[in-house]
Backbone bond lengths (Angstrom), bond angles and torsions (degrees), N, CA, C in turn:
res aa  C-N    CA-C-N  psi(-1)  N-CA   C-N-CA  omega(-1)  CA-C   N-CA-C  phi
1 M - - - 1.460 - - 1.528 109.17 -
2 V 1.309 115.68 141.81 1.462 121.87 -177.13 1.523 111.17 -60.71
3 L 1.322 117.37 -42.49 1.461 121.10 -178.36 1.524 110.85 -61.65
4 T 1.316 117.72 -45.02 1.461 121.75 -179.86 1.522 110.95 -62.92
5 R 1.316 116.87 -42.63 1.463 120.15 179.22 1.528 111.19 -65.80
6 F 1.335 116.81 -35.39 1.463 119.86 179.87 1.520 110.82 -68.74
7 V 1.328 117.77 -50.87 1.469 119.54 -176.11 1.520 112.22 -68.47
8 S 1.335 117.72 -25.84 1.468 120.34 177.36 1.527 111.90 -77.85
9 G 1.328 117.04 -15.23 1.451 121.25 -178.05 1.521 112.88 91.89
10 E 1.324 116.59 -1.35 1.462 121.00 -179.26 1.535 111.71 -64.77
11 D 1.328 116.80 -39.34 1.466 121.31 179.47 1.520 109.64 -144.69
12 T 1.330 115.87 97.76 1.463 121.63 179.07 1.527 110.48 -110.50
13 S 1.313 115.76 29.08 1.464 121.29 -177.94 1.529 111.48 -71.22
14 L 1.325 115.40 163.02 1.456 120.09 174.64 1.525 110.60 -62.52
15 A 1.322 116.65 -35.14 1.464 120.15 178.81 1.526 110.90 -62.56
16 A 1.325 117.12 -41.79 1.471 120.78 178.10 1.528 110.20 -64.77
17 A 1.317 116.88 -43.28 1.465 120.94 178.86 1.524 110.38 -62.84
18 N 1.321 116.55 -41.59 1.469 119.90 178.70 1.522 110.93 -64.24
19 S 1.318 117.87 -40.86 1.467 121.36 177.60 1.525 110.74 -61.65
20 L 1.328 116.14 -45.41 1.465 120.39 178.52 1.519 111.41 -62.54
21 E 1.308 116.11 -41.37 1.462 121.08 178.82 1.531 110.43 -56.52
22 V 1.309 116.84 -48.65 1.467 121.48 -178.52 1.529 111.08 -67.90
23 L 1.336 116.84 -46.32 1.466 120.66 -179.01 1.525 111.87 -59.48
24 L 1.326 116.67 -48.20 1.463 120.47 -179.11 1.522 111.66 -66.62
25 D 1.328 116.31 -40.81 1.457 120.54 -179.54 1.524 111.13 -62.57
26 E 1.315 116.55 -43.43 1.464 119.92 -179.01 1.530 112.47 -73.30
27 A 1.325 117.46 -35.57 1.461 120.84 -177.06 1.529 112.98 -78.28
28 Y 1.341 117.79 -29.76 1.465 121.55 -174.71 1.537 111.28 -134.96
29 P 1.323 117.27 59.52 1.471 119.52 -175.30 1.532 114.54 -65.84
30 D 1.325 117.43 -22.55 1.465 120.57 -176.78 1.522 114.30 -107.37
31 D 1.315 117.07 9.67 1.458 121.23 -178.73 1.535 108.98 -99.00
32 E 1.320 116.02 113.11 1.472 120.44 -175.43 1.519 113.39 -61.13
33 L 1.322 117.74 -40.83 1.460 120.48 -179.03 1.528 110.72 -64.58
34 V 1.311 116.24 -44.92 1.467 120.18 179.03 1.528 109.82 -66.27
35 Q 1.308 117.25 -41.12 1.460 119.64 179.64 1.533 112.10 -64.64
36 S 1.307 116.74 -30.68 1.465 120.35 174.33 1.535 110.27 -62.94
37 A 1.326 116.12 -40.37 1.462 120.47 176.80 1.520 110.93 -67.08
38 V 1.318 117.28 -36.57 1.468 121.48 177.98 1.525 110.05 -60.57
39 V 1.324 116.69 -43.17 1.469 120.97 178.47 1.527 110.39 -62.62
40 K 1.326 116.35 -42.88 1.467 119.89 178.75 1.529 110.95 -64.49
41 L 1.318 117.02 -40.80 1.469 120.24 177.42 1.525 111.36 -61.40
42 A 1.321 116.87 -35.57 1.462 120.81 178.46 1.525 111.43 -67.28
43 S 1.334 115.94 -21.34 1.472 121.32 -179.46 1.523 111.49 -107.71
44 Y 1.316 117.35 24.92 1.466 122.54 -177.59 1.523 111.66 -90.26
45 R 1.324 114.81 135.90 1.463 123.12 168.02 1.521 105.67 -141.68
46 P 1.321 118.69 135.31 1.471 120.58 -176.26 1.533 114.41 -50.27
47 G 1.314 118.79 -37.00 1.452 121.24 -179.85 1.508 113.83 -96.03
48 G 1.318 116.95 1.15 1.460 120.37 -177.77 1.519 110.82 72.75
49 G 1.303 116.27 -150.24 1.457 122.50 -178.18 1.513 109.21 135.41
50 Q 1.319 115.07 177.97 1.456 119.74 -179.07 1.533 109.86 -61.30
51 F 1.314 116.32 126.46 1.468 124.60 -179.93 1.536 113.38 65.59
52 L 1.334 117.53 17.52 1.463 122.30 -179.77 1.522 110.20 -121.45
53 F 1.319 116.43 157.27 1.455 122.38 178.42 1.523 109.16 -106.19
54 D 1.339 116.77 135.67 1.462 121.09 -179.75 1.529 111.07 -90.47
55 T 1.316 115.61 177.36 1.463 121.77 -175.33 1.527 113.17 -58.11
56 P 1.333 120.58 -51.05 1.472 118.93 -179.01 1.530 113.57 -59.00
57 E 1.325 117.20 -37.92 1.471 120.02 179.47 1.530 110.67 -65.15
58 I 1.313 116.81 -44.00 1.469 120.07 -179.73 1.528 110.17 -68.26
59 Q 1.317 117.13 -38.82 1.474 119.08 177.46 1.524 110.71 -61.01
60 R 1.322 118.04 -43.85 1.466 121.33 177.70 1.529 110.76 -60.30
61 R 1.316 116.53 -44.87 1.467 120.90 -179.39 1.532 110.43 -63.40
62 L 1.321 116.71 -42.43 1.464 120.07 -178.70 1.528 112.01 -69.56
63 L 1.324 117.69 -32.09 1.466 119.70 174.51 1.525 110.45 -63.54
64 R 1.329 116.81 -41.08 1.467 120.72 177.23 1.525 110.57 -64.90
65 I 1.319 116.94 -41.14 1.466 121.25 179.54 1.526 109.96 -65.37
66 R 1.322 116.90 -43.44 1.469 120.28 179.24 1.528 110.20 -60.32
67 D 1.320 116.82 -44.90 1.462 121.09 178.22 1.531 110.59 -63.43
68 Y 1.299 115.98 -46.18 1.475 121.62 179.24 1.529 111.03 -58.07
69 L 1.313 116.79 -48.14 1.465 120.51 -177.72 1.525 111.70 -69.03
70 S 1.309 118.15 -30.68 1.458 120.22 179.83 1.536 111.88 -70.52
71 H 1.338 116.61 -22.95 1.463 121.07 179.50 1.522 113.06 -101.79
72 R 1.290 116.26 -0.09 1.468 121.19 -178.51 1.527 109.79 -78.99
73 T 1.298 116.32 136.55 1.468 119.44 179.60 1.492 112.09 -101.86
């Protein structure tokens, strides 16, 4: 799964982030927490930068999303 590979550090590429952005957006269009992660993924760059999120920040956010979704009924 793309999310597992991203949070493990196996694949933190922009392509992986873009895939996650689309998958999460389409699967949970009405979930505010997930949509917040989608916005962050859209602003992801591996090295970060002004107004951008770096790899550790996105990994932390995705771990929270994974936990949240695993407990969602």
